[in-house]
N, C-alpha and C positions, 0 to 999 in steps of 0.2 A: 551452456552459456547461462549466465545469471542476469536477470533483469530486476533491479530494485526500484520500487516505486514509492516515493514520498508523497503523502496525501493527507487530507483532513476531511472528516465527515461533513464539516460545515461548508466545504468548498464545492460549489456547483460544477466548476470546470473539472474537478477531480472525478465527480460522478460521470460526466460526459466523457472525459478523457479515458477513464477505465474501459468504457464500452468501445471506444475507438481503438484502443490498444488491443483489446481482446479480439476485435474483428480482424485486425492485422495478424494477430498470433494464430487465429483459427486457420488462416490461409497460408501460413508460413510452413514450407515443406519440412523444416527441421523443428517444428514446435515441440516434439517429444524430448528434444535436447535442451529445452529452455526451462530454467527454474525461475519462477516469479516470487519475489520476496517483497512484502508490503512493510513499509516503515512509517513511523509516526512523524507528523508535523502539525503543530497547532497554529492556526491563523490568528488566534486571539489568546495567547498563553497566559496573560495576566488576568483574564476574566474570572470572577468568582463563580462558584458552582450555582449559586442562587440568583445570579445576574442574568435573567432571561428577558428578551424583548423581541418584538416583532421584527422580521427581517427588513421590512421597509423602513421602520424607525431607525434601525442600526445603520442602514445604508445612507440615509439622509444625514445622520449625525457624524458618521465616520468619514464620508467622502464629500460632504457638502452638496449632495444632490437635492433637487426638489423632489417631493413625493411623486410627481408625474415622471420625472427622469428615472427614479428608482423602479417604478412600476413598469416602465418601458424596458428597462434592463431585464427585469424578471420575465417579461413577455418574450424577449429575445432568447433568454436562456431556455424557456419552456419550448420554444420552437427548435432550438439546437438539440435539446434532449429528445424531443419527439422524433427528430430525424434519425436518431440512433435507436429508436424503439423503446425509449425510456419514458415513464410517466413523470410528470413534474407539476407540482402545485405552484402556480405563480402568485397566489395570494394566500395569506393566512398562516404562513410558516413562521417559526420562531428561530431565534439565534441565541446561542449560549456557549458555555465551556464544553469542549470535547475531550478534556483530559481523562475523565473516567472511561470514556469510550475507547480511547487509545490504550489505557491500562487493560481493559477487557480484551482488546484485540491481541495483546501480547499473551494474556492468559489463554485465549482461544488458540493461538499459535502453538503453545505448549501441548495442546490437546488435539492438534490437527484439524481445527475448525475455524481457522482465521478467515479464510476466503469466504466461507458461508456467512459468518457473522458480519464481515465487511459489507457484503451485498445487502444483507438485511438492514443494517444501519443506514446505508445510503438510501434504500427504498423508503424506510420509515421516515427519514428526515425530509426527503424531497418529494415523496409521492403520497404519504399517508397523513391523515388529519391529526392524529394524536402526536403531541410533541415528544421528542426524545430528550429534551433538556429539563434538568431539575426534577427528574422522576426516576428514581432508582428501580422501581418495580417495572417500569417500561423497559429499561435496559435488561432486567432479569428475564422478562418475557422473550425479548429478542434473542438473548443468549441461549435460552432453553430451546427456542425454535432452531437455533444453529447446532443443537446437539450437546449443549453443556448442561451440567447439573446445577439446579437452582441454588441450593445451599452453598455450593462452592463459589458460584457467581456472587452471591450476597456477601460472602466472606471477603472476596476481593474488593468489592465496593465499600465495605465497612472499614477496610484498612487502607488509609490514604497512601501508605508507602508501598503497597503491593504493586509490583511492576512499574513503579514510578521511575526507577533508575533506567529501565529499558526504554521508556518513552523519552527521557531526557538524553540518553545516549544517541538515539536516532536523530534527535533534533540537533545535537552538537555536530553529528556527522554531516547532516545536511548543510550546516553553516560552513564546515570545513570544505565541502565540495562546491560551495558558492551558490547553493540554492537559497534564494530569498523569497520564493513563491512556489506554489504547487498547482497542479501536479508536476513532479519532477522525476524523470525516468533516467536511470543510469544503467547502461548496458556493459557488462563485464568490466566495470570501472575504467572503460576506455572512451565511451561516448555518453553524452548527456542530451536528453530531449526535454525541453521546457514547455509546459503548457499542454492543453488538450488539442494536439495537432491532428490533422486529418489522418485517417487510417493509412493512406499512402506514404506519409512521412514515417510512420512507425514501421511499415513494411521495408522501406529503404534502410532505415536504421538497423533493423534486425538482420537484413541481408548483409549489410556492410560489416557489422560487428561479428556476425557468424563467419563470414568469409575471411576475416583478418585474425581469427584466433591463431595464436602461435602454436605450432606443433610441439608436442612433448619431446623434450630432449632428455634422453636416458643417459645417466652417468654410470659408467661401468668401471670396474677395477682394471687398471692397465699397468703393466710392468714398465720398467725404464725404457725398454725398446719399443713401447707402444702396443705390444701385443695384449689382447684381452686376457685378464686373469681368469681362472676357473670360475664358472658360475657360482654365485653365492647361494647359500641355502634359502629356500623360499617355499611357500605353499601355493598349490595350483589346483586345477580341477580334479587332478588325480590324487590329491592328498599332499602331505608334507614330507619332504625328503628328510629323513632322520639319519645323521651319521652313524655308521656301524663301527663299533669298536672291535 
């Protein structure tokens, strides 16, 4: 079974939601049969790379909150994160473009390091003091910590087109599926779960989606009377059957 997760590094509920989903997945009896695929979604796709501002400032400008309301919201998020065992800095964080991070995540996926880089980016953004925005060398450091080669990472960052199509394709697909916010979880393209739901909700969704998987229907060659034709040539554990002349 495949679970696709659309998320953004700048999204605190994605940070919390990932932890809740993973808690459910750890306890899911068929977890070894679940493939998790992370997909890109930008909350602020039009933001320029050098447009970086404090989170509290962004919240007051974008949502019309007072500074006190924005700070209270951050405090609530910090408590929600702590309940999942996550560190969260409620003051002093920045907000900016995540496009380059998503490009790097696709690069990391091609090298089998996407999950590790995603975790490092989340922690760096929400729990560590140094900003991840507007600083390519910060991203290089995190990518190297995830097991990627520094010069290759710099080459991706230096080429604005590298993995850009992959990011945009993920975002178009999210729109087609009706996702207008993240985190957004899609199970086997049959069920969608929106938001950082409690672990129990993810457990129910996993159980339902897994239980309703359609069994494989095997198409065989059959003659006009409905009798199976002779088995077609195939390869198996004992090797490949080669017709003898």
